[in-house]
C-alpha positions as CSV (number, residue, x, y, z in Angstrom):
1,M,98.8,84.7,112.8
2,Q,98.1,88.1,114.3
3,I,94.1,88.7,114.4
4,T,93.0,92.1,115.3
5,H,89.3,92.7,116.4
6,N,87.4,95.6,115.6
7,A,89.9,97.2,113.2
8,S,89.7,100.4,111.7
9,L,89.9,100.0,107.9
10,K,90.3,103.5,107.0
11,P,93.9,103.1,106.3
12,Y,93.0,100.4,104.0
13,N,90.3,102.3,101.7
14,T,91.2,104.9,99.5
15,F,87.9,106.8,100.1
16,G,89.2,106.9,103.6
17,I,85.8,105.7,105.1
18,S,85.8,105.1,108.8
19,A,84.6,101.6,108.6
20,K,85.8,98.4,111.1
21,A,86.2,94.9,110.4
22,K,84.9,92.6,113.0
23,A,88.3,91.2,112.5
24,F,91.4,91.7,110.4
25,I,94.5,90.0,109.4
26,S,97.1,90.5,107.0
27,V,98.6,87.6,104.8
28,T,101.9,87.7,103.3
29,D,102.4,84.3,101.7
30,I,100.2,81.5,99.9
31,A,100.8,79.1,103.2
32,M,99.4,82.0,105.8
33,L,96.4,83.1,103.3
34,K,95.4,79.3,103.0
35,E,95.1,79.2,107.0
36,A,93.2,82.2,107.0
37,L,90.6,81.2,104.2
38,H,90.2,78.0,106.5
39,L,89.6,79.7,110.0
40,E,86.5,77.9,111.4
41,A,85.8,80.7,114.2
42,Y,85.4,83.3,110.9
43,P,83.2,81.6,108.7
44,E,82.3,85.1,106.9
45,K,85.6,86.2,105.0
46,F,86.1,89.4,103.2
47,I,89.1,89.7,100.7
48,L,91.2,93.2,100.7
49,G,93.7,93.9,98.2
50,G,94.6,97.8,97.7
51,G,91.1,99.3,98.8
52,S,91.1,101.3,95.8
53,N,88.1,100.0,93.8
54,M,85.4,99.9,96.8
55,L,83.1,101.9,98.9
56,L,82.3,101.0,102.4
57,K,78.9,101.8,103.4
58,S,79.0,100.0,106.7
59,D,81.2,98.1,109.1
60,V,82.3,95.0,107.6
61,N,80.9,92.1,109.8
62,A,83.5,89.4,109.0
63,L,87.1,88.3,108.9
64,V,88.8,90.9,106.6
65,I,92.0,89.1,104.9
66,H,94.4,91.7,103.7
67,V,96.6,89.9,101.0
68,A,100.0,91.6,100.6
69,L,102.0,89.2,98.8
70,K,104.7,90.8,97.2
71,G,107.4,89.8,94.3
72,I,108.1,90.2,91.0
73,K,110.0,87.5,88.7
74,T,110.6,86.7,85.2
75,V,109.3,83.4,84.0
76,K,110.2,83.7,80.6
77,E,112.2,85.7,77.9
78,T,112.9,85.7,74.5
79,A,114.4,88.5,72.0
80,D,111.3,90.6,71.9
81,N,109.1,89.6,74.9
82,I,109.3,89.1,78.5
83,W,106.9,87.2,80.7
84,L,106.7,88.7,84.5
85,E,104.7,87.1,87.4
86,V,103.7,89.5,89.6
87,A,102.5,89.2,93.1
88,C,98.8,90.0,94.0
89,G,99.9,92.7,96.9
90,E,102.5,94.7,94.5
91,N,101.2,98.2,94.1
92,W,100.1,98.8,90.2
93,H,101.7,101.9,89.5
94,E,104.9,100.7,91.1
95,F,104.7,97.9,88.7
96,V,104.3,100.1,86.0
97,M,107.0,102.1,86.6
98,Y,109.1,98.9,87.5
99,C,108.4,98.1,83.6
100,V,109.0,101.2,82.3
101,N,112.6,101.7,84.1
102,H,113.3,98.3,82.7
103,G,112.1,99.1,79.0
104,Y,109.2,96.6,79.0
105,G,106.3,98.2,77.1
106,G,102.7,97.6,77.4
107,V,101.2,99.0,80.6
108,E,102.7,102.6,80.5
109,N,99.2,104.4,79.9
110,M,98.0,102.8,82.9
111,A,100.6,104.6,85.0
112,L,99.3,106.2,88.5
113,I,96.0,103.9,88.4
114,P,95.4,103.1,92.2
115,G,95.4,99.7,93.8
116,N,97.2,96.5,93.7
117,V,98.2,94.1,90.9
118,G,95.8,91.2,92.3
119,T,92.6,92.9,91.9
120,A,93.4,94.3,88.5
121,P,92.1,91.4,86.5
122,V,88.8,91.5,88.1
123,Q,88.1,95.0,86.9
124,N,90.1,94.4,83.7
125,I,91.6,98.0,84.4
126,G,92.4,100.4,81.7
127,A,93.5,104.0,81.0
128,Y,94.1,106.1,77.6
129,G,93.4,103.5,75.2
130,V,94.8,100.2,76.8
131,E,93.5,97.8,79.0
132,L,95.0,95.1,81.3
133,K,94.0,92.0,79.0
134,D,96.0,93.7,76.1
135,H,99.1,92.4,77.9
136,F,97.5,89.8,80.2
137,Y,98.9,86.4,80.1
138,S,97.4,84.4,82.9
139,C,96.8,84.6,86.6
140,T,96.9,82.2,89.5
141,A,94.1,82.1,92.0
142,I,93.1,79.9,94.9
143,H,89.7,78.8,95.6
144,R,88.2,80.1,98.8
145,T,86.5,77.2,99.8
146,T,88.6,74.1,98.7
147,L,91.9,75.9,98.6
148,E,92.6,74.4,95.2
149,Q,95.1,76.5,93.0
150,K,94.2,77.3,89.4
151,T,95.8,79.0,86.7
152,F,93.5,81.3,84.3
153,S,94.2,82.1,80.9
154,L,93.2,84.9,78.8
155,K,90.5,83.2,77.3
156,D,89.0,81.8,80.9
157,C,88.8,85.7,82.2
158,C,86.2,86.5,79.8
159,F,87.7,90.1,79.9
160,G,85.1,92.8,78.7
161,Y,85.0,96.6,79.5
162,R,85.8,96.8,83.4
163,D,84.9,93.4,83.5
164,S,85.5,89.9,83.8
165,V,84.8,86.2,84.9
166,F,85.9,87.2,88.4
167,K,82.9,89.8,88.5
168,N,80.3,87.0,87.3
169,E,80.4,83.5,87.2
170,L,83.3,83.3,89.4
171,K,82.5,86.3,92.1
172,D,83.7,85.7,95.4
173,Q,85.2,82.6,94.4
174,Y,88.8,82.9,94.0
175,V,91.7,84.9,95.5
176,I,94.1,86.1,92.6
177,T,97.4,85.2,94.0
178,S,99.5,86.6,91.0
179,V,99.2,88.0,87.5
180,T,101.7,87.1,84.8
181,F,102.1,89.6,82.1
182,Q,103.3,89.6,78.6
183,L,105.6,92.8,77.7
184,D,107.3,94.1,74.7
185,K,110.9,94.6,75.3
186,N,111.5,96.6,71.8
187,K,109.4,97.4,68.7
188,H,107.1,99.0,71.5
189,Q,103.4,99.7,69.9
190,L,102.4,103.3,71.7
191,H,99.4,104.6,72.3
192,T,99.1,108.3,72.1
193,G,95.8,109.0,70.3
194,Y,93.6,108.9,73.5
195,G,93.0,111.8,75.8
196,A,95.4,114.7,76.0
197,I,98.5,112.3,75.7
198,Q,99.8,113.5,72.2
199,Q,98.9,117.3,73.3
200,V,101.4,116.8,76.3
201,L,104.1,115.4,73.9
202,N,103.6,118.2,71.7
203,E,104.1,121.0,74.3
204,K,107.2,119.1,75.3
205,E,108.2,118.9,71.8
206,I,108.7,115.3,71.9
207,S,108.1,113.8,68.4
208,D,109.3,110.2,69.1
209,P,108.5,109.4,72.2
210,S,109.4,106.3,74.6
211,I,107.4,104.3,76.8
212,K,108.7,106.3,79.6
213,D,107.8,109.6,77.8
214,I,104.2,108.2,77.7
215,A,104.2,107.1,81.3
216,Q,105.4,110.6,82.5
217,A,102.7,112.5,80.2
218,V,99.7,110.0,81.6
219,I,101.1,111.0,85.2
220,A,101.3,114.4,84.4
221,I,97.6,114.4,82.9
222,R,96.4,112.3,85.8
223,S,97.9,114.4,88.3
224,S,96.4,117.7,87.1
225,K,92.8,116.1,87.0
226,L,92.8,113.3,90.0
227,P,93.1,114.1,93.7
228,D,96.0,112.1,95.5
229,P,93.9,109.7,97.7
230,K,96.3,110.3,100.5
231,K,95.2,113.9,100.6
232,L,91.7,113.7,99.5
233,G,89.6,110.5,99.8
234,N,88.4,108.9,96.8
235,S,88.4,105.8,94.4
236,G,89.6,107.3,91.1
237,S,86.6,107.2,88.5
238,F,83.7,106.3,90.1
239,F,81.9,105.5,86.8
240,K,82.3,103.7,83.9
241,N,82.1,105.3,80.5
242,P,78.9,104.2,79.1
243,V,78.6,102.3,75.8
244,V,75.8,103.4,73.8
245,P,74.3,102.4,70.1
246,K,75.1,104.7,67.4
247,T,71.4,105.7,66.8
248,I,71.2,107.0,70.6
249,F,74.4,108.6,70.3
250,E,73.4,110.5,67.1
251,T,70.4,111.8,68.7
252,I,71.9,113.4,71.7
253,Q,74.6,114.9,69.4
254,Q,72.0,116.7,67.5
255,K,71.8,118.5,70.8
256,Y,75.0,118.6,72.0
257,P,77.3,118.6,68.8
258,E,80.4,119.3,71.2
259,M,79.7,116.1,72.9
260,P,83.4,113.9,72.8
261,F,83.0,110.4,72.0
262,Y,84.9,107.2,71.1
263,P,83.7,104.8,68.2
264,V,84.0,101.5,69.9
265,S,82.6,99.4,66.8
266,E,80.3,100.2,63.4
267,A,77.1,100.0,65.9
268,E,78.5,101.3,69.2
269,V,80.0,104.6,70.5
270,K,81.5,105.3,74.2
271,I,80.6,108.5,75.7
272,P,82.7,109.9,78.7
273,A,81.0,109.8,81.8
274,G,82.6,112.8,83.4
275,W,81.4,114.7,80.6
276,L,78.0,113.7,81.3
277,I,78.1,114.5,84.9
278,E,79.9,117.8,84.3
279,Q,76.7,119.1,81.8
280,A,74.5,117.7,84.8
281,G,75.8,120.4,86.9
282,F,77.8,118.2,89.4
283,K,81.3,119.3,88.6
284,G,82.9,120.7,91.7
285,K,79.6,120.6,93.8
286,R,80.1,119.6,97.6
287,F,77.3,118.2,99.7
288,G,78.6,118.1,103.2
289,D,81.7,116.0,103.1
290,A,80.9,114.1,99.9
291,G,81.5,115.8,96.8
292,V,82.5,115.7,93.1
293,H,86.1,116.9,92.0
294,K,86.8,120.4,90.8
295,N,88.8,119.1,87.8
296,Q,87.3,115.7,86.9
297,A,83.5,115.2,87.7
298,L,84.1,111.2,87.1
299,V,85.8,111.4,90.7
300,L,83.7,111.5,93.7
301,V,85.6,112.6,97.2
302,N,85.4,112.4,100.6
303,Y,86.1,116.1,102.0
304,G,87.1,114.6,105.9
305,N,84.1,112.4,107.5
306,A,81.5,111.4,104.6
307,S,80.3,107.9,105.2
308,G,79.9,105.5,102.5
309,D,76.1,106.3,102.3
310,E,76.6,109.7,101.8
311,I,78.9,109.2,99.0
312,W,76.4,106.7,97.6
313,D,73.5,109.0,97.9
314,L,75.4,111.4,95.6
315,A,76.5,108.6,93.2
316,L,72.5,107.5,92.8
317,R,71.6,111.4,92.4
318,I,74.4,112.0,89.7
319,Q,72.8,108.8,87.9
320,K,69.2,110.2,88.2
321,E,70.4,113.5,86.6
322,V,72.3,112.2,84.0
323,H,69.6,109.8,83.0
324,Q,66.9,112.4,82.8
325,Q,69.2,115.1,80.9
326,F,70.6,112.6,78.2
327,G,68.7,109.0,78.7
328,I,71.8,107.2,79.6
329,E,72.2,105.0,82.4
330,I,75.7,105.4,84.1
331,Q,76.9,102.4,85.8
332,P,79.5,102.5,89.1
333,E,83.0,101.3,88.2
334,V,83.6,100.8,92.3
335,N,82.4,98.0,94.0
336,I,79.6,98.8,96.5
337,I,80.2,96.7,99.8
338,E,77.2,96.8,101.7
């Protein structure tokens, strides 16, 4: 195994933060992963996937294990469904397009979400009315200490809104090595009612959309709003959309009748965090090299040389202003690495 010391992590985090790792290794199979996890010379280990959902506030004083396992294989197939086991190091968007190009439906609304497949269950990623849990079947993971391999079912993962057991009871205990999805081969259940998907389809005069049409619409929408991390450092949506009691929503709505919202249940309503941030006056604002994107207030950006602390200070300022104006707490979706 090749271990690099004092390694730059700038190429491995989509915010483009210039942090360093005490030591760094990239593993491409299960045996290498297990060996790396048991390196006694480095008692502190940090697991790195696609680096798309984290903000590095400082150097990482640990062995950074970049998990880069690859592969997609069919584990089961019927007339209506297919089960694909996808290695953790596969790029999420490339996996979505693999499904779309093969006619496998279910994940097309999540096109262009940055990151890798292995970290997707941790966050229960989602977009445009669809979440990972909707087509998740199971995942395999290795315990960081015992090296025991375990399979987690949908129920085991305790998925919630941008939440899972891997962010709570089992935080930092397992490394997910593959995820199995149950996808539709036909009779696709299309979701066109969230965001501007239907509007884009109408503009293209598509009345009977395919899963490819949905994916292309999502790509067009996201591309118009979200910056490419390769050109402008960012981690996608920085904050979760807050879910508030209906009574609180109705009070705010009296003052802001134009406020967009999505009913979650009879008692709760989801409010777009981007709208709240924009109303608080942050959209397009820049503070040194840290800023809020001009097209989507939910996205914090690094204009070149912002530190993790500078990005985080801006996030705290946004949280404070939104709370003062609306009485709503917005929480980071991004993992903050101290």
